[in-house]
Every structure is written in C-alpha cells, then in structure tokens.
N, C-alpha and C positions, 0 to 999 in steps of 0.2 A: 504494500500500500504506500502511496505517496501523495502528500497534500499538494493541491494546486497553490502556487505562489500568488501574490496579490495581483500581478499583471495577468496571469493565466485566468484567475477568477473574474477580473474585470471584463475580459474578452468573452467570458461565458455569460455573465450577468447582462452585458450590453446587447446581447442578441435578442431581437424583437421580430415580429412578423415581416417588417419591411427592411430591417437591417440584419442581414445574415453575417455571421462572423466566421465563416469558413474562408480559407484561402484557396487559390488555384495554382497548380503546378502543371504545366503542359510540356510534354516532350514529344517533338515530332521525330518520327523514325523513318529513315530512308532505307527501304528494303530492296531497292533496285538491283543491288549487287549481291543480294542474299542467296546463298547456295541452297536451293530448295524452295518450299512454299512457306512464306512467313504469314503468321496470323495470330488469332486470339489464343490458340493452344500454346504456342511458344511463349507468349507473354504470361499466360497463367502459370506455366511451369516455372518460369523465372521468379515470379512473386512467391510461389509456394516454396521454392528452394531457398529464397532469401528471407523468408518471414522471420526467422530467428534472429536476423540482423537488424530488423526494423521494429525495435521494441515498442515505440509509441502506437504502432498499428495493432498492438495486442492489449492496449489499455482500454478499460471501460470505466465510465464515470459512475461514482457512488456518491449520492447526496447524504448529507449529515442530517439526522432527525431534527426537526424543528428549525432547520437552517442555523444551527448553533455555530457553524464555522464554514469556511470554504470547502467545497467538495473534495473528494480524493480520487486518485486513479487506482483501480484494481488492476494489477499488472499480470502479465503472462496468461491472458485469457484466451480461450479458443476463438478462432476466427472462421466465420462461415464465408469462404471465398465465393460460393455461389451467389451470396448476397452482395458482397463488397466489390466483386469484379464484374463489370457490366459491358455489354457490347452496344455500340451506337453507330448508326449509319449516317455519314455525311452526304447530303444531297449533291447531285451532279451540278456543275462539273467538278466538284471536289477540290476547290482551291482554298486560298486563305480566307476569303470572305465567307464561304460556306462553313468552314471549320470554326471561325470566330463566332458565327451565329449559333452553332451547336454548343459551343462553350458557354455562351451567354445563357442559353436555356438551362444547361446543367447548373450554372451558378445561381439560378433563380429559385431553387428549392432548398430548404434547410436540411441538415443532417438529422438522423434519428438518434436521439440521445440515449436510447435504451441499448444501443450497440456501440462498438468502437467507432469513433467519430471520423470516419473517412470512407471515401468511395473512389475506386479507379474505373474510369470509363475508357474502353478501348475503341477508338474511332476508326472505322473502316470506310472505304469508298473514296479516299483521297486520290487525286491524280498523281501520276508519275510513280506509282507503286510506293506511296507513302502511307504511314499510319500515324496515329497520335495517341499518346497516353495522356488522359485528362484526369489529374488527381484533384479531388476535392477533399481537403484536410482542414479540420477545425483549427482556427488560429490558437485556440487554447492549448493544442498539442505542441505546436512548434512555431517559432518565429523564423525570419528569413535565413539566418545563419544555420539554425537547426534543420530547416527544410532543405537547404543546400547539401548539408552533410548526409541527411536521410536519403536524398535523391542519389547521391554518389554511391551509397551502399546498395541501392537497387540496381544501378547500372554496372556493367563491366567497364572499368576504366583500363586503358591500355597499360600493360605491365603491372597491374595491380590484381593479384590473385584474390578471389573471393571464396570464403568458406561456405559451402552449400550443404544443406541437409534437406531430407524429405520428411523429417519427423515433425508431426503437428505439435503445437503447444499443449501443455498439460491443462486439465481443467482447473479453474481457480475457484476457491471457496470464498464466499462473501463473508465479511466480518459481521458480528452481531451488532445490534443497535447499541448495546451497552459499551462495546469496545469503541465504536465510533464516537459516542458521547464522551467517554473517558479521554480518548485521544484529543478531541477538540478542546477539552478543558486544560489538558497539559500544554497544548500549543498556545492557548490564550494566556496562560501564565507566563510562558516564555516571551510572548509579545508584550505583555504588560511590563516585564522587567526591562525590555528593550526600548520602551517608549521614551523615557527621559533622554537617552542617547540620541534618538531620532529627532526629538524636539530641539535639542542642543545643536545637532548638525544642521537642521533646517534654518535655525536662527543665524548660525555662522554663515551659511550659504547666502541667505538673503542680505546679510550685512556686507559680504564680499561683493555681491552684485551691485548694491547701492554705491559703494565706494568706487567701483569700476565705472559705473554710469556717470559719476561726477567728473571722472578723469577724461572721458571720451569727448571728442568733438561731435557736435550734432550734425547728422546727415539728414537733411529734410526729405530726401528721396527714399528713405527707408520707412516701411510700414511701422506704425506704432503697435505695441503689444495690446491684445484684447480689443482691437479696433479693426478687425477684418471687414472690408466693405461688402455690401450685398452684391452678388453677381448672379447670372443665369445658372451658374453651377451650384448655387446654394438655395435649396428649397427642401420641402418635405420629401424625402427619398421614397421612390416607388419600390415595391418588392421585386420588380422585374429587372434583370440585369442585362446590360449590353457589354460586349467585349470586342476589342480591336487590337491588332498587333502590327508591328513593323520591325524591320531589321536594318541596322546600320553596321558598317565595317568598324570593328573595334580599333583597328590601327588608325583609321581616319579620326576617330574621337580622340585618341591619344595624341595624334599629330597636331590636332587643333589645340589641345590643352598645352602642349609643349610650345607651340608657336606663340601662344598668348601669355605664357608664363603663369598659368593658373593650374589648379588641381583638376583632376578628372571629374570629380563631383561638381566643381564649379561649372564646367562645361555642360554637364547633364542638367543642372538646375537653370543655367542660362538658356539652354535650348527649350526647356519646359516653359520658361518665362516668355520666350519668343512665340512658341506655339500657342500658349494661352492668350497672349496679346491678340493674335490673329482671330482666335475664337471669340474673345470678348468683343472685339470690334464688329464681328459678324452678327452676334446674337444680342448684345447689349447696345451696340452702336457707340460704345465708349470704352476706353481703357485709360483713364486719367488718374488712377491711384494705384500704388503698389498693393499687391495682395499678399496674404500669408499662407505659407506652406508648412505643414508639419512633416519633418524628416526623421524617421526612426534611426536610432543609433544603438548598435549592439554594445552591451556592456560585458558580454562574454563571447569572444570570437573563437573559442576552442574548436578545432577541427574534429574533435571527438564528440561534441555535444549534439544530440539528435532530438532533443525534446525540450519543452519549456520555452518561456519568453523571458529573455534576459536583455531587455531593451529599455531605452529611454527615448525622449523625443526632443528634437531641436525645432524651434520656431524660426523659420527663415523668410525674410522679406523677398518677394519676387518682383523685380522692376518691370512689370507689364506695361507701365505707362511710358517707358522709354522706347523711342522708335529706332535709335541707332543700336545695332547688335553689339558693337564693341563696347559702347557705354553700358549696355545691359550686362555684359560679362564683368566689367569692372565693378559695377554696383553689386552684382551677385556675389562676387568674391569678397567684397566688404561685408555683405550680409552674412555669408556663411562663416567668415572668420569671427564675427561678433557672436553668432549663434553658438559656435564651438566654445568660445570663451565663456559665454553665459552657462553653457551646460557643464563645463569643468568647474566653474566657480560655485555653482549651486550644488554640484555633486551628481555625477552621472547615474548613480544608483538610488538617489533620493526618491524619485518618483515611484519606482518599484517598491521601495521600503514603505512608503506612505500608503500604497494600495493594499498592503497587508491588513490594514485596519478598516477596509471597506466593509460596511455592515451587510452580511448576507441576507438578513430578513427584509431590508429596505431597498438595496441596490437594484434588483431586477425591476421593481415597480417604478422607481425613479427613472431608470433608463427607458422603460416603455413609454412613460409619459413624455419624456423628451423626444423620443423618436416620432411620436404622433404629431407633435406640435412644432418641432424645430424647423423653421424655414430659413434661418440665418444663423450661422455659427460665428460668434464674435471672436472665437479663438483662432480659427483657421478657415481658409477657403478650400484648399486642396491638400491631398496627401501625395508625397513623392518619395519613392524608395530607390536606392541604388545597391544592389546585392551582387557581390562577386561570386560567380558560379564556377564550375569546374574548368580548369585550364586545359584539361586533356579530353579528347573525344571519348564519349561513353557509348556503350552498346546495351541494348535491352534484348534478351533472347538471341543474341548473336548478330543483330542488325544495328547499324550505327544511328546514334541520335544526332540529328542535323541542327535542331534548334531547341531552345528551352525558354519558355515564357512563365512568368510568375506574377501574381498580383495579390494584394491584400484585401482590405475590407473598406466599405463605405461607412462614413460616420454620420451622425445626426446632423442634418442641414448641409451636408457636403456630398455631392454626387460625382466626385472625380478622384480616382486613385490611379496613379501611374507608377509602375515598377519597371526598372530596367535591370536585366541580368546580363552580365558578361559571361559568355560561354565560348571557349576556344578563341576564335577570331571574330566573334560577332558581339554586337550589343543588341539584345533582343528586348523590344519595348512592348509592354502590355498596358492597356488602359481599360479600367472597369468603370462603368457608369450605370445609369438606369434609363428606362425607356422614355422618361420625361425630359431628358436633357438635350440630346442631339437628334437631328433628323436622320443622320447616318453616323454610326459610331466611328467610322473610318475618317470622318472629318478631323477627329482628334489626332489620329496618327499621321494623317496627311500634314496637319499643321506642325507637328514635331519635325517631320522630315524637311518641310519648307524652312523652318527656323534653323535647322542644322545647315542646310544649303546656304541660307542667307549669311550665317556666321562664317562659314568657310570662304565664301566669296569676298566678304569684308576683310578677311585675313589675307586675301590674294591667293587662296588655295582653290582647288577644283571642286566642283559639286560632288556630293556624295555618290559613290559608285553603287550600282546594284550588286547586292550580295548574292552571288550565283549559287552558293551552297544552301540558301534558304528558299522557301516557297516564294513564288512570284508575288510582288506587292499587290495589295488590294487598295484601290482608291475610292473615295466617296463617290457614290453614284455609278461606280463601275460595274 
C-alpha cells in the first residue's frame, strides 16, 4: 500500500464531469519494414511480457473510510488486459488529422476508478503501414518525467536489454477499514509534526520573494501575477476534447536557440507566444496584453522514477502583445529567468508540501463547483509543458516508434494545454482543447509552426523543414 502525495491527491480531487485529469501518451509505430505481419497481437504480447516492469499499471485506488485522508494505491494487483487493451479503427485515409480526431474522442471519457487507472488503445487503419498506441493514464499515477520513464520501459530501446516475463501479477488483498483508518491517523500525526517547519519555510520563501521584487527593475511588458486577462481560450470547459499534433526538427529548434543565445525552453515558450498571438488576433480581434502560462517543473528528475507527481509550477508571462518575434524571444527569456528565480526563492517543493494538507472531505466539492462556474482563470490562461523524451529510437513489439506525443490536462477556465516532447531528432507538439474553442483544432498547431517559421526567418535562418520520419502534416481545413 502507498499513500497518494498531496499533488497526486489534488489531481484526483480536481477531476469533474467536464475536467478529466487523465493524460495522453501517443506512440506512432512505423511497421513498414517489419518482418512479418504487425498488429494488435504483437502489441498485446509486448505489454503482457513487460507488465512486471510497469508497476503503476498494477495499482488500484483505495478510498479511506469517511475520507479521513488521501486515498492509497493497492499495489501489485491483477490486470485484466482484455479490458485495458483496446482496438480502435482510424477512418480513411488514415492520416494525422484522422488519428488526432480519434485521440480526441478517446480523451473525452473518464477512466473507471474501480480499476487500475489506465487504458491503451491500439489504433489500426493508418496509412503507410503505421499504427498508434494511445495511452490514457490518470495524471494521479505519473507526471511527465515518470511517464517518460514508464514509456521507455514499455519500448525496446536500442542496446538496452529488457527483462521479460509471462507471469501474471499475484492477487492483492484489500486492507481492512480498521487498518486504513489507523494508517490515516498515523500519517496525520506525522503531518501535524511537520506543519511548523512548513509554515516557517513558506514565510522565509515569501520574504525572499519580496526582497527580490524590490531589487528588480520593473518591466511593464510582463504580465502581473493573479491578473491573467480574459481571452477566447478561457471559458467554462466542455467535457468534449479536441487534439492536434505537429512535428518540428529538433536540430532546427536547437539551432534557433543557439543563434539567439537563449535556452531551448525559451524558444519553445516564445514560439507558443507567437502562435497564441496569431490565434488571439483571429478569435478575439486583439492581442494587446501579455498572458500567463503555467509551466510545470519537475522536482525529481530521476530516470528510475515511474510513478507519482513530483512537480511544481512556474508562472511565466507570454508576450503575445509583441509583434516582433525577436523582441518576443527577449521578453520570454526575461520572463522565464524571473519565473525560475521566483520558484527557487519560494522553494520548488513548497507547493507539493502544502497540498499534503488539502482536506479530502471538502476538496472534491470545491473543485466541482469551480469547474461548473469558472469562465476566467485569474491565475493563468494556458498550460505549456516541455518534456525531454527518449534520445534513442524505441520499438514496440519489434517495430520502430517514429513519433511520441504527450499532453496533460485542462484546468478550470482554461481550455488550452500544449506539451512538446523531444524524441530522437524530433520535437513533437500536442495541443489539447475542447470543442468550444477552435473551429478546427489544427489551427492551433498551424499557428505554432507559423510562429517557428517567423522566428527562424527573423534570425536569417531557413523555414522549418518537413520532418520526413513523421506523419505528413495536417493543416486546418485540410
């Protein structure tokens, strides 16, 4: 048995009928050179043999009586692969657009909490002898770093031997209500003893932030905290999800960052700012104020961690009101530097530690009320994540994985989540929204590619090249 930490629990409590808190992991498999007939059976055999390496997929949620504490994971439970592994057909012509639509449909339904909180959908019908693994995994199980490590265990990585077994997990015995209540009281006692230290650390962090704020010069082009402006992206979120993807060459993103003398993440966020500017001008008719993005930050980057949420969050100002792409990069770099400083001064783990004290009896009802009414999030407009994925080509069932896409969750009052995963020589972009935001979800990925082109041309570099190893691009209205 293992207790959910505060961040895990928050992601569970914040799930509502219109705000699902599962994440998506999509691996596109290129079986064109596969020796034999590739299909669902090869995929199923791979999962069955690797299940003992994928510990979180064998966890089942156990609630504590009377919600006296955060739930617990019952570990090493049997898994019904007939339920968790599913086949889905991508309609003709089986390109990126059709696959993205299927992924959006899969993302639109919640996971069954009476079972381990994941599903793998094996997508058939793609063009050019491709297949796709669409993983729907509850965010409570794993954050971005843990998900990347978990996916690496599922794949065959070149020169990395994998221990495989055909043994099914043993049956797990549920604890008694008495044991659950006793364990909750013991944990509460430990939390109480740790509360004075948490309060002291929070006070010191706030004091450091105030001193730093007085030392800094004012930059009027940065968004003010807790003052995110209303935009078309911010409304009561619908339960129906839309999904869109695009691929850039990783070398070109690195080249652009090096040319500008900024970080890789600065370029990602500046491209997001440029793409969002285009969308705001189209839908709102204005982009005259900076907006706020929440950017997750891993507090535990261990390559061995495959479960749990060890993350904090930076609030980064995005200069969507700036027309010049080079000025946008400069302002983005200033904003990210300040956000990192703020995160370090406050304490990267402080947010997670505070969430340990989230009250289980009250939190779900509060989150439900917020989800129903929130049409404007004062804290943030959008969520943007940058996750480093495997640097080596992976295989599933003997066929190479050509692309990997991942995306997180939508928050109350915010219908835009963009996640980029670097994989081998690609930067794979995924954008999650709802059916009330875009006329065509690929408007969002088009805008990101346009913004990257605009930035490269402003640097005197060439336009972004088409990534031949990935599926053909899907454009809005195409």
